N, C-alpha and C positions, 0 to 999 in steps of 0.2 A: 427498364424503369417501370414501376407499377403505375397503373392508371388510377388517378384519384377521382372518385365519383364527384360530379359537379355539386351535389347537395352537401358535400363535406368541405368544400373549398370556400373559405371566407374571401370576400372581395376586398382588395386593396384599393382604397379610394385616394386619389391624388388631391392633396389639400394645399391651398394657398392661404396661409394664416394672416389675414389682413390686420388682425389685432396687433400682431407683433411688428408690423411694418407701416404703422400709421405715420411715424416720423419720416420725413423725406429722405434722410440719410439711411435709415433702415430699409426703406423701400428700394432706394438705389442699390444698396448692398445686396439685397435679395435678388434683384434683377440681374446683377452681374454674376452672382453665384450660380444662378440658373443657366445663364449663357455659358459660363466657363465649364460647368458640369456637363452640359449636353454637347458642347462643341467637341467633335472628334470621338464622341462616345459611340462604341459599336452598337449599343442598344437602340440608338436613335439615328438610323442611317438617312432618313428622308424627312426631316422636320418641315412643317408647313411654311416656315420662314427661316432664312439663313441665321444660324447662331455663330457663324465664324467671325473672326476679327474683321471689322468693316462691313460685315453683313447687315441685313435689315435690322435685326434685333440690336446689334452693337451700335449701329448708327442712331437708332431711336433712343437708346440709353444715353449716348453722348449728347444728343440734342437736348434731352432732359437735364443733363448735368449743366450744360451751357445756359439753359433757361433758368435753372435754379440760381446760378451765379448772378444772373441779371436781376432775378427776383429779390436777392438780398440787398440790392441797392434801393429797394422800395419805390423805384420809379413807377409812375402810373402805367398800368397795363401789364407790367412784367409778371405779376403773380398769376394773372389770367393765362398768359402764354405758357408759363410753367405748368399750370394745371392741365392745359391741353396736351402738352408734351408728356406729362405723367400718365394721362389717360391712354395715350397711344401705347406707352410701354405696358400699361396694365392690360390693354387689349391683346398685345403680343403675348404676355404671360398666360392669359386665359387660353389663347390659341395653342400654345405649347403645352399647357396643362392638359387640354383635351387630347393632344397627340400622345403624351406620356400615358394618359389613362388608357387609350386604345392599345398601346404596346403592352401595358401591364395586364389588361384584360385578356389579351391573346396569349399571355404566358403566365398563367396563375401560379404555377410552382415557383417561378423566379420573380414574381411581381414585386415582392418587398425589396429585393436587391435592385431591381430596375428603378423603382421610385426613389430609393435612397441615393442612387447615383445620378438623379436628375436635378437635384437642388431643391425640389419641392418636398413638403412634408407628406405624411400619409396617415390614413385612418383605416382600421380594419372593420368591415361591416358585413352583415349578412347580405348576400346578393338579392337584388330586387327582382320581382316578377314583372311581366309586361303590364299587369293590371295595376301596378303602383303609380302609373302616370297615364291619365286618360284625357282625350280631347273629344268633346261631343258638341253637336249642333244644338242650339236652343230654339225656342219657338219663334225667336226674332231672326228673320233672314239676315245672313251675313254676320251673325254673332256666334262665337264659340266659347264654351266654358272649358277651362283647363283645371284639372284637379290632381293632387297627388295624395298618396297614403302617407300622411305626415309622420305617423308613428314609425313606419318602416324606413322612410327615406331619411329621417333624422336620427335614427337609432334610439328613439324615445326621448330625445332632448326636448326640454320644455322651452328653450330659448332658440328660436330659429326664424329666419326670414327667407324669402324666396325671390329670385330674379327670373324673368320670363322673356323669351324671344320667339319670334315667328318669322316665316319667310316662304316664298314660293319655290325655293330650292334649298339645298343644304349647304350653300356657300355664302349667301347674303342674308344676314339676320337683322331683324328690326327689334329694338329694345322696347319692352313694355314696362310700366311702372312696377317697382318691387312691391311685395306685399308681406305682411306679417302672418298671413294665414296661407294654408296650402291650396288655395284656389283663386282663380281670377277669370275675368272674361275679356275677350277682345272683339271689338265690333268694327264695322266698316269694311269687312272682307267681301270679296267678290264671289257671289254664288256660282257654283259650278267649277270653281277653281280648287285644285289640290294645294293645301298649305302644310308646312312642317312646323312643329312646335317643340320647344325644349325648355327645361328649367335648370336652375342652379340653386343649391341649398347653402345658406350662410349660417354657420354654427359658431359658437363661442371660440372654437379652436380653429376656425378658418372657413374658406369657401371650398365647396366640392367642385369638381369639373362639371361641365355641362352634361346633362343627361343625353341618352340616345334619343333622337327625335322621333316623335310619333306623327303620322300623317293623317289628314282627314280631308275629304271633299266637302267643301262648305255648301250648305243649302240656303 
């Protein structure tokens, strides 16, 4: 098999199209499609959470279904419980989205087929360089500025927003406020500590997976 130069390979980005799944029924259907598509799929041997019947993802989906049935009664508090259950499923989907992205990135020649078989959507983009996302210390101790090359990470889209997360390892992430611009700051960090930062792009056709983390020792 011929080797394809990296600079000629377009990156297949795994997308979760939030616009199409705003309705709870569509959201639930999408979650079930992803679970069914990934369960037993040889391309996804070790997902970060079980996608088998009665596994973690399936159990969370069923809990959301039950919460939605209760919410339809309009009893006090049931909608809030449903929303919490929905967020749990969304977190699961983002976790699986990142996993599928990693599998696709490791197999660029087969990436499109891999993503198509996952239940997620995809978008073809030009690969980003490391300089497309930076974390830098500011003059204020414990405060870091995060910035992305908006044109590159959005493919030139004029309508985009960004989600941000940070943590002291690559397992536990803390959410930051979303922004409409490709930069933000996080304060209150501990000087001398190494932190990891990542971002997610929201476009009109869906959300990207989380970026590869960048790390920085905070001053």
